[in-house]
C-alpha positions in Angstrom: 81.0 104.0 112.1 84.5 102.4 112.2 86.5 103.0 115.3 89.8 105.0 114.9 92.6 104.4 114.2 91.2 102.4 111.3 92.7 99.0 110.5 93.0 97.6 107.0 91.3 97.8 104.6 89.5 100.9 106.1 92.7 102.9 106.5 93.2 102.9 102.7 89.9 105.0 102.5 90.3 108.7 102.9 89.0 112.2 102.3 89.9 114.0 99.1 89.9 117.8 99.1 90.0 119.8 95.9 91.3 123.3 95.6 87.9 124.9 95.5 87.2 123.4 98.9 84.9 120.5 98.0 85.4 117.1 99.4 84.8 113.5 98.3 86.0 110.1 99.3 88.9 108.3 97.6 90.8 105.1 98.2 94.5 104.2 98.0 95.0 101.5 95.4 98.8 101.8 94.9 101.6 103.4 97.0 101.1 106.7 95.1 97.7 106.3 93.4 94.1 106.6 94.7 90.8 106.2 92.9 87.7 108.3 93.2 84.8 109.7 91.0 85.6 112.1 88.2 82.7 114.5 89.0 84.5 115.4 92.3 86.6 117.7 90.1 83.7 119.7 88.7 83.4 122.2 91.7 84.9 125.1 89.8 82.7 127.1 87.3 83.5 126.2 83.7 86.7 124.3 84.4 88.1 121.1 85.8 89.1 121.6 89.4 92.4 120.3 90.8 92.9 117.9 93.7 94.7 119.3 96.7 95.0 116.7 99.5 94.2 113.1 100.1 94.1 112.0 103.8 94.0 108.3 104.3 92.4 107.1 107.5 90.8 110.4 108.1 89.0 110.8 111.4 87.8 114.0 113.1 90.4 116.1 111.4 93.3 113.7 112.0 94.7 111.2 109.5 97.1 108.3 109.3 98.8 109.6 106.1 98.5 112.8 104.1 99.3 113.0 100.4 99.5 116.0 98.1 97.6 115.4 94.9 100.1 116.0 92.0 98.1 114.7 89.1 94.7 113.4 88.0 93.5 111.1 85.2 90.1 111.0 83.6 88.6 108.9 80.8 88.5 111.0 77.6 84.8 110.2 77.1 84.0 111.8 80.5 85.6 115.1 79.5 84.0 115.0 76.1 80.6 114.7 77.7 80.7 117.9 79.8 78.7 120.9 78.8 78.9 124.2 80.5 76.0 126.6 80.7 76.9 129.7 82.7 78.5 128.5 85.9 76.7 125.1 85.7 78.1 121.9 84.3 76.0 119.1 82.8 77.2 115.5 82.4 75.8 113.9 79.3 74.3 110.4 79.6 77.1 109.1 77.4 79.7 110.4 79.8 78.1 109.2 83.1 79.4 105.6 82.7 83.0 107.1 82.9 82.6 108.9 86.2 85.8 107.5 87.6 89.3 109.0 88.1 92.7 108.3 89.4 94.8 110.7 91.4 98.6 110.7 91.6 99.9 111.3 95.1 103.1 112.4 96.9 103.4 111.4 100.6 103.8 114.5 102.8 103.6 113.0 106.3 102.2 110.1 108.3 102.4 106.3 108.0 101.2 105.0 104.6 98.6 102.3 104.9 98.5 99.2 102.6 96.6 100.0 99.4 93.3 98.2 98.8 93.5 95.6 96.1 92.1 96.6 92.7 90.1 94.2 90.6 92.2 93.4 87.5 90.0 91.0 85.5 87.5 91.5 82.6 83.7 91.7 82.7 83.0 88.0 82.8 85.5 87.5 85.7 83.9 90.4 87.5 80.4 88.9 87.1 81.7 85.5 88.3 83.2 87.1 91.4 80.0 89.0 92.2 77.9 85.9 91.9 80.3 83.9 94.1 79.7 86.5 96.8 76.0 86.3 96.4 76.0 89.8 95.0 76.9 91.2 98.4 79.3 94.2 98.4 80.7 96.7 100.9 80.9 100.5 100.7 82.6 103.1 102.9 82.9 106.8 102.8 82.6 110.2 104.4 78.9 110.9 104.1 77.6 114.5 104.7 75.8 113.6 107.9 79.1 112.3 109.5 81.7 113.8 107.1 84.6 113.6 109.6 84.2 109.9 110.3 84.2 106.8 108.1 80.8 105.2 107.7 80.8 101.6 106.2 77.9 99.6 104.9 78.7 95.9 104.9 76.8 93.3 102.9 74.7 95.5 100.8 73.0 94.3 97.6 74.5 94.7 94.2 71.4 94.5 92.0 72.9 94.7 88.5 76.1 94.7 86.5 75.1 96.8 83.5 76.4 96.5 79.9 77.9 100.0 80.1 80.3 99.0 82.9 78.2 100.5 85.7 76.4 98.8 88.6 73.2 99.3 90.5 73.5 98.8 94.3 71.6 99.4 97.5 74.3 100.6 99.8 73.4 103.6 102.0 75.1 106.6 100.5 74.8 110.4 100.7 76.6 113.4 99.3 80.3 113.1 100.4 80.2 109.4 99.5 81.0 110.3 95.9 84.1 108.4 94.8 83.8 106.0 97.7 85.0 102.4 97.2 82.6 99.5 96.6 84.4 96.3 97.2 84.0 92.5 97.4 85.4 90.3 100.2 87.2 87.8 98.0 89.5 84.9 99.1 92.4 87.0 98.1 91.3 89.9 100.3 89.1 93.0 100.0 89.0 93.9 96.3 87.7 97.3 95.0 85.4 96.8 92.0 83.7 100.2 91.6 83.4 103.8 93.0 80.2 105.5 94.0 78.9 107.8 91.3 75.3 108.9 92.0 72.3 108.2 94.3 68.6 108.9 93.8 66.9 111.7 95.8 66.0 110.7 99.3 62.3 110.5 98.5 63.0 108.1 95.7 65.3 105.7 97.5 62.7 102.9 97.7 62.2 103.0 93.9 65.7 103.5 92.5 69.2 102.2 93.3 72.6 103.9 93.6 74.9 103.9 90.6 78.6 102.9 90.8 81.2 103.0 88.0 83.3 99.8 87.8 87.0 99.7 87.3 86.3 98.2 83.9 85.8 101.9 82.9 89.3 103.1 83.7 91.2 104.5 80.7 94.0 102.4 79.1 96.5 104.9 80.5 95.6 103.8 84.0 97.8 100.7 83.8 100.8 102.9 83.3 100.0 104.9 86.4 99.5 101.7 88.4 102.7 100.1 87.1 105.0 102.7 88.6 
């Protein structure tokens, strides 16, 4: 657990609430943009849900800054890979590597924290940065067992950067950690490289790793969002 009020970079991490009432973790990466997992918006039967609030530095119902979600951006390949059967939604294997989303924000109250730095390079540069840090990453989110407080796992192992732009890692995650940041401690500061996408069942944790989706998978339109 991180003691509140959170200092940087932890105060850029917050709780995302969608209109159906579901929650995930998201991270401020620009004054008016946060990053999370795309599947966080699949809580409504047969339709994409809408974001409602992002609360940076969330702790026991309080927050350092509260933002209204005014827009959300998905990769086209993610939306194309969704299949609805009754009230259930299925994510095709071809869509899973694009389980990443941006949310556009409007500050409502509180003191805005400094955004976490976003990795801006290409795959080879990312691989080099990962190796320079001995494949040690950090992850933080609002896991279901302590969903009102930020839990952080420092120095967990990144086991593979895959050809499809996802990573395997061994950070300790649960439901509620979806969309949570995975970052490297680089000389330039904490740098977000991926968001948490999925975890194996608890009984399979010793045999399978978590899956994160790297920022390499953001759609081209993301640069326009981040430039404003």
